N, C-alpha and C positions, 0 to 999 in steps of 0.2 A: 109553404108552411110559415106561419107567422112567428113561430118560436125558434127559428134558426139561430137567432142571436145568442141563444143559450149555449150553443156549441162553439162560440168564438174562442173561448178560453182554451178548450180542448184542441181546436185547430191550431192555435198559436203554439201550444205545447208540442203538437205533432210536427209543426214546421221547424221548431227549434231542434227537436230530436233528430230529424232527418238532415237538417242543415249541418248539425254537429258531426255527422258521419258522412258528409259530402254526398247526400242522396237527394233525389228529386221527390218532393212530397206528393206531387200529382201522380207520379208513377205508383207509389205505394197505395194511395187512396183508390186508384183505379183497380189495383190488385184486389182490394177488399170487395169490389163489386162481383168478382168471379170466384172468390175463395169459398170453399164449403164450410158449413158450420162444424165445429169440432164435436166429436162424440167421445164418450168414455172409452170405448174399445179402441178407437184410433189413438187417443192420447196415451193410454197405458200400453198400447200395442199388445192387447190381450191375446189375439190369435197367435202372434209370434211367440209370446211367452209360454203359452200352453202347449206349444208344439216342440218345446225344447227337452221334454222328458222322453228320452229314447231308451227303452229297455233292451238289455242284452239277452234276457231270458223270458220264459213264459210265466215266471213266478210273480203273483200279484204284488207281494210286499216289496218287490224291487222298486216299484213306483214310489213308495213312501221314502225309500232310501235316497233315490235320485232327487225328488222334489225337496226333501229336507235339506240336502246339501246345497242345492241351488238357492234355497232361501237363505242359508247361511252366507253364501257368497254375496247375495244382495245386501245383507246386513253389514258384511265386511266393507262393502262399497260405501255404505252410508257412514260407517265409522271413519273411513279414510277421508271422506268428504268433510267431516267435522274437524278432524285433525289438521287437514290442510288449511282450514280457515284460521286455526290457532297458529299454525306455522307461518302464515303469510301476514298476519295481523300487525299493522303498525300501531305504535302507541298502545301496546297491550295493557289491559287493565284487569284487576283481580276479578271483577264481576263477570267479564267476558270469559276469562280463563275458566273460572269455576263453572259457569253455565255450560260451556262446551264439554268439560270433563264429565259432568253429570249426565249430559246427553249420551256421551259415549258409553258411560258406565251402564246406563239403562239398556242400551243395546246389548251389552254383554250380560246383563241380568236376564234379559229375554232369551239370549242364547243358552244361558245356563239352565233355566227352567225348561227350555224346549227339548232338552235331552230325554225327557220322559217320553217324547214322541218316538224317539229311537229305541229307548229301553223297553217301553211297554207297547209300542205301536207296530212292531214287526214280529212275525212268527220266527222263533229261533231256528227251526228246521229249514224254513225257506231261506233265511239269511245265510246259514251255513252252507247252502247249496249255491246261491247266486254269487256269493263273495268270491268263489274260485274263478269266476269269469272276470273279476276285477284285477287279478294279479298281472303285473306288479304295481298297479296303481294304488294310491293311498291318500287319505286326507292330509297326510304329511305334506303333500304337494300343493297345498293351497297357497298360491303366490300372494294373494291379498293379505292373508294372515301374517306372512313374513314381513310384508310391507308395513303392517300395523306395528309390528315389533320394532322395525327400523325407525319408524316415525315417532315412537313413544319414548325412546331412551338413547343415551349415547352408546355407540357401538361396543365399547368395552364391556358393558353390562350384558351383552349377548354372546360374549366369547366364552368358550369352554373354560371352566375354572382352571384346568391344568395348564393353560397357555396364557392366562391373563398377564403374568409378569413379563412376558416376552413381547407384548403388543401395547402400543401407545398411539397417540394421534399422528405420529410420523410414519406409522406402519402403512404400507400400500394397501388399498382396499382389497385388491385381489388376494393378498396374503391373509388379511383379516377374515375374508370370506371363507377361506379354507379351514378356519378355526372357530367358526360359529358353533354354538352349543349343539345345534341339531345336526351338524355334520356327522357327529359320532353315531347317531342313530342309523345313518346310511352307509356306514363303513364296517368292514370286517375288523374286529377289535385286534386281532393278531397280525394281519397283513396290511391293514390300512386300505385295502382295495374297496372301491366304491361299488355299491350295489346298483343294479339296473334302475331301481327306484330313484336313487340320487343322480345317476348319470342322465336319465331322461329329464329330471327336474332341472338340472343345471343347463342342459342343452337348450331347453325352452326358455328359461328365465334368468340365467346368470347375468347376462348383459344388462337386463332390466334392473336386476337387483343392485348391481354395482353402481349404475347411474342413480338409482333411488337412494342408496346409501350416501352417495356424494351430496345429493340435494339436501338430505335431512341431517347431514353431519352436524350442522350448527342450528338447525331449525326444528329439531325434535322437541317433544313436550318437556323433557327434562332440561334441555339447554335453554329453552324459552323461559322456563320457570326460574332458572338461575340468572336470567337477564333482568328479572324484576328487581325493583328497589328492595333493600333488606327488609324494610317494614312490610312490604307486600309478601315477601317470602315467609314471613312469620305470621301471616294471616291465618287464624285458626280454621276458618271455614275452607280456605283454599287447601291447606295442608290436609284437612279431613277428606276433601274431594280427591286429592292426589293419592292418598293412601287407599281410599275406597277403590279407585280405578286400578291401582297396582294389585291390590288383593283380589279384586274381582277377576281380572284377566289372568293373573299368574297362579292363583290358587282355586278360587271358587269355580270358574269356568273350566279350568284344566282338569280338576278332580271330577267334575260332572262328566266330562268327556272320557276320562279314564274309567270311571265306573260303568259308563255305557258300553265301552269297548270290552271291559272285563266281563260284563254280563253275557256277551255273545262269544267272545274268544275262549273264555274258560267254561263254556256251557257243557263241555264233555262230548260235544258232537263233532269237533274238528281237531286240528293238530295243535291248537293253542298258539299259533303264530299269526302275526299281522299279515295282511295281504301284501304289503310292500316288503316284508321280511325284516322290518326294523325291530330293535329291542324295545318294544313299545312300553314296557313297564318303566324302564329307566328313562326313556325319552319323555314320557307323558307325566309321571308323578312329580309334583313340584319339589319334593324334598331332595331329589337327586341333583338337578341342575340349578335349583334355587334361582330361577329367573326372577329378577327384581328390577323393575324399571327405575325406581327412585330410591336407591339404597340409603341415602343420607337421611331419609325421612323415617327410617326404621331403627330401632335400638339393636345393639349387638346381639342381645338375647333373642329378639324377634327374628333376626336373620339366621342365627344358629339353629333355630327351631322351625324354620320356614317349611310349612307343610307336614311336619312330623306328626301332628295330631290328627291327620286325615288318613283314611284308609280307602 
């Protein structure tokens, strides 16, 4: 071919790429001779993905329930991917911070509106039958959602209000873990005994959570925001993005989840209890726990009335 010289620049770039990682360029070029062209289904792993929906019953709408929650977990993964970029970013700038926050918020906006799939997309009678096969599992046990919380704010903002005065930055992570706001939803209020829901959750993820809490102790979104120069912390657009994210995650999305659960649990066809046995109303409704990632960006009145106007 007379036009091989057109590829000289690309070949030089490839040589540099492989030299930089101590690899032989010829070996990699030979590999290209035998590699297969990529296809959509191989790249996306479509067959594997579509075989992950395993029903426990013969009720058709259980498929909706499974697929919907798997989609949520994929979106949670995308959210954590964006947060990690903010956490690791050197020389953090306002524009980068705001851009990532709005990406994350859009994911939660999508999650919020998607609850109509759950609320209107499943037959109540079918749900109230197959849900009994899920006991004691619960959406409460989404580890990625807990990680999003840990990565969004300082740990003190996730501690049960009753114990915040007894916990500070010197508190061991193991002790703080036992006083996270969601622990109360998995414990008997009178005895403090942990439910099977919580025991199973901690057995699987507690070690991962402790390590994650340690990693994001000073790299969470709120800590990174406070690292910015004072001028940047006062940036109107960034503050707006921070507040939007906080409100979206801790009020808008939560209340959409609450209303979807209420639609089925209080339908009159079951016992009115969550599958995991948690006090789902007090756990889910934002006015009780007042989960707030960035408290200093809200007025005292806004905090006092957090979630009060929502039903």
